[in-house]
N, C-alpha and C positions, 0 to 999 in steps of 0.2 A: 088241114086248115090253110086258108089263104095267107099270103105274105102281106097282110095289112100293115100299113105304116102306123107305128105307135104314136099316139098323141101325148103331149106332155101332161103328166098327172102328178102335180106336187101334193095334191090333197090326200093321196092314198098310196101306200106301198103296194107293190105287185108281187105275186108269187112267181117263182122261177123253177123251171123243171128241165132236167136233162134226161133223155131217154135213149139208152144204148149208144151214147156218144163215143165215137172212136176217132183217134187222130193218128195217122201213119205219115211219117216223113219219108218220102220216096228217095231212094238212093240207088247207085249202081247204074250199069248200062241200061239205057232206055227206061230207067226208073222202075225196074221190075222188082228190085229188092225194097226193103223199107224198115224203118224203126217204128214200132208201135208205142207211141208216147202215152196215149190214153186208151184204155181197153174197155170198151162197152160199158161206159159209166152211166149209172142211174142215180139221180139225185133230185129230191123234191124239197124245196125250201118254201116255208110259209111266208105270207106277207108280213113284213116288219121284223123278220127273224135275222139275227146276226149269227152267221156260221163262219168257221175258219176251215181252211184246207191246210192241214198240218202234215209234214213229211220231210224226208231228207232231200237234198239237192238232186234234181233229175228225176223226181218221182211223178212229174206231170202236173204239179199244182199251177204253175204260171201258164202252161199251155192251156189248161182248162179255163182259166180266167180270160185268156186272150180269145179263146173260141166264143165265150159268152159275150165278150165285148165286140166281136166281129173283126178282130185283128188277125185271126187265124181261121182259115176255112176248115170245116169239119169233114172228115172222110166219110162218116156215116152216122146215122142217128138224128135226133131232133132236139132243138133247144127252144123252149117256150118261155116267153116273158109276158106275164099277164094273160096267159092263155093264147098268145099270138106266136105262131111259128116264125122265128127270126133267122133261120139258117141263111137265107139269101139277102137279108137286109144289110145295108152298109152300116158302119158303126154310128154314124150321125142319126140314123133313123131308129135306133134301138132304145133311145131315151135312158141311157145308163150314165152314171158318173164314174169316171175312171181315174185312179191314182196309182201310177206304176213307180217302180223303184228308180227308173230313169226319170229325171225331174221334168224335162220337156217344158221349161219356162221360156218366156219370150225375153231375150237378152236386152232389147232396147227399153223395155218397160220396167217401171219400179214394181216392187212387191204389191203395193196398193193397186196399181194398174193391172198387174197380172191377175189379181183376185177379182177385180171388178169387170174384167174384159167380157166374160160370158154373160154377166148380169146386164151390162150395158147393151150387148148385142140383142138381148131379149127385151130391152127397153124397160128394165125393172126400175121403178121410181126411186127407191131408197137404197140403191146399190152401195153407195159409200157408207151408209149407216150399217148395212149388213157386214161390209168388210171390216169396219172398226170393231163391231161386236165379236165377230169370229176371231179376229186378231187378238183381242183381249183374252178370250177364252183359251186360245192356244199359245199364249205368252209370246206374241209376235209383234206387239205394238211398236217396239223400238226399231223394227226393221222395215216398216211399211214404206219408207221413202228410199230405201236402198234398191240397187239393181242386182240381179242374180249374180253377176261377176264378183260382187263384194261379199257374198254370203258363204258361210261354211257349208259342207255337205249336209250336216244336220239341219241347218236353217233352210236350205233348199228343200229338204224333204218335208219340213213343216209347211212350206209354201205350197208344195205339190199336193199335200194332203188337204190343206185348206181350200185349194182351188176345186178339188173334187167335192168337198163337203158343202161349199157355199151354194152349189146348185140345188141342194135339197132334193136329189133325184129319187124317183121311186125305187131304183136299184143302184146300189153303190158297190163298185169293185175296187179293192185295194190290194196291191201287191207289195208285201214287206213294207208297210207304211211307217214303221218305227225303226227300221233296221239301222239307220245312220245316226240315231239319237243317243246321247249319253244316258246313263241310268236314271238321273233325276228327271230329264226331259221326257224319257220314255214313260215313266210312271204318270207324269202329269198329262201328257198328250193321250196316253191310253185311257186314263180316267175321263177326259173330256170327250174323246171319241165315243166312248160308251154312253155318256150322258147325252151327247148330241144325237146319237143314233136312236136312243129311247125318246128323246124330245120330238124329233121330226119323223121317226118311224120308218125310215127307208130300209128296204130289204138289203142286207149287206153281206158280202163275201170278202173275207180277209185271208190272203195267202201269207203263211208264215212258216218258218222252221223252228220258231221259238215256242216251246211247249208251255212255258209260264204265260206267255202272251195269249196263246190259244185258250188255256184253261181259264184265265180271268176275263177274257172278252166274250167268249162264246155262249150263245144259247145252246147250240149243238156244234160239234166239230166232226170233220171227216178226216180220218187218219189214212194217208195214202202211202203206197209203196209200189214201185214198178208199174205205174199207170193204173193201179187198181185201188179203189176205196176198200181198205181192210176192215174199217168199222166206222159207223156213223151214229153218233149218240151224244148225250149230254156229257159235259166234263166228268161228272160223277160216274156215269155209266162207263166211260172209257177207262177211268182210273180204277174203279172198283170191280169191273166185270169185263176185262179185256177179252176180245174175241179170239186172239191167237197170240203166239209167242212174239211176233213182231210188234204188235200193239203194246203188249205188256212191257217189252224191253225198251221201246221208243218213248213211251209216256211215263213220266215219273222222275223225280229228282230228290235224292239220289236214285240212280237206276235200280230196278228190281234185281235182287240176288237170284242167280240161276245156278242150280246144282243138279248133278246126276243122282237119280234115285231108283229104287226098286220097290214096287208095291207088295205089301204083305197083308193079307186079310186074316183077321183074328176075330172070329165070331162076327159080331155086329160092327166091330171096329175096322176101319181101313187105315193102315199104317204105311209109312214110307221110310225105308231104310236109306239114310243119307250119311255116307262117310262113317259108318259104324254107329251112328246115332239114329234116333227114331223121332219122326214127326207124325202126328195124327192128322188126317185130312177128312173133310166131309164129302169128298168126291166119291160117291157110292158106286159109280160105274166102272171105276178102275179095277182091273183084273189082277188076281194073285200072280205074282212073279213078273208083272209088266214093267218094262223099262220106261222111265219117264224123265222129263226135265221138270224139276221142282222150282217154282217161282215163289219167292218170299220178299215182300216189300219191306224196306228198312223201317218204315213207320209202323208196320204190323209186328215186327219181331221184338223180342224182349229177352233179357238175360235171365235164363232159368235152365235147369237140366233138359237136355235134348240132343244138340249136336255140338261137339267140342271144337274149340279153336284156340289159337294163341293170339293175344292182342298185338297187332302190328302198330297201331297208333290210335290215340283217343283225342277227339277234338271237342272242346267245350265251347259251344256256340251260345252260351248265356241262357237262352230259353230252353235249350235241350242239348244233348250231346250226341256225337256219332262215334261209335267204336268200330274199327276195321279189324276183323278177325281172319287169320289164316286158318282155314278149316283143316283139321288133322286128316292126314292120309290123302289129300288132294292138292292140286295146284290152284284151288279157288280161294278167293278172298271175299268175304261178305261184309256188308255194312249193317249195323244194328243201331237204331235210335234209342237213346237212353234218357233218363232224367239228367238235368244239368248238374254238373259237379260230381259225377260218378268217380269213384276212386279207382281208376284203372291206369295201369302203366304198361308200356311196351314189354312184352315177354310174359305177362300174366296169362295163366290158363283160365279160360272162361267157357261158358256154354250159352247157346241161344235156343229159343223155342218160339212158337207162334200158335195162335188160336187156330183150331182145325178148319174153320170156315174161311180163313185167310191164306190157306195153303193152295196155290194154283198148280195144276198139273198140265203138262203139254206133251204132245207126241214129239219125241226127239227127232223123228224123220222129217215130218212136214210142218211142225210147229202148231198143229191144230190143238185147240183147247179140249181137254178131257174134263167132262162135267159130271 
């Protein structure tokens, strides 16, 4: 495709596609060595979809966003926005709105002037009216006349986010947009961000390391590790059907319980011996005698005969409880969600079990899911 300049299209969101995109940071003498930050990434995002890139620090999330924005050159592959190949287009010609963790505000201008700057440059007639409306929705009205130097880091982040949103761009790229906000602000701004995205329909990519943020915002989410998308799907798919051990362990709060086990086939039943106890699984492909890593989410476990443990501590969280059990014969501690007000004390002996279809099995060598 030709490198056609993208025209501004506020009336419709645009699809976004990455095909075999790779980023290598060259190092060493004559730059012969290198660090592969993003590895042959394929990603197709539908018009108007909100996706998140979720993963630990250094996994390539921000590098991916910067390549889409045109702030990093790609080593190989293609990036298409609205069907247009943008590899060689400068950032200003890609028609994307960008909000990065670094605020990049204009110090001499007030918040109101920072927000209105781009609108006035494009000769938008009702620029100030749009600024006032967005400021109201993001709880920023009281800071409109302030200059950036007088703002806290959380306030600056809201201004940076608002400046990206006010353009109503066909494609919106946000890097950790809520990272510096306190808990109450984060919930409100997250809610408004979702509502604004639905209202104006821009295709949106949000980079975050906060799984609760990703789970609540996303239409779909890409879980990344070491420059690779480990799984791309809806929040329910990621949580209920993890592709591998990394995804299962990274997504979920409290984290999934992981235990060593051995498969025992008993007629039509597939059982897993875990620390002298037995769990039944619906994973029919598991082989008799196979060593596995067993995954059990705290939300799926319940107190019943199965695997024995000693209560380490019980937390009553009003709506439900969490009991932490030291599993007998191992150095593992598991978390089991209970009803609120369970009568459990440290030192009590208890057992946990889980429904067979909620027992996950993984290869202990490479973390691949056994299905």
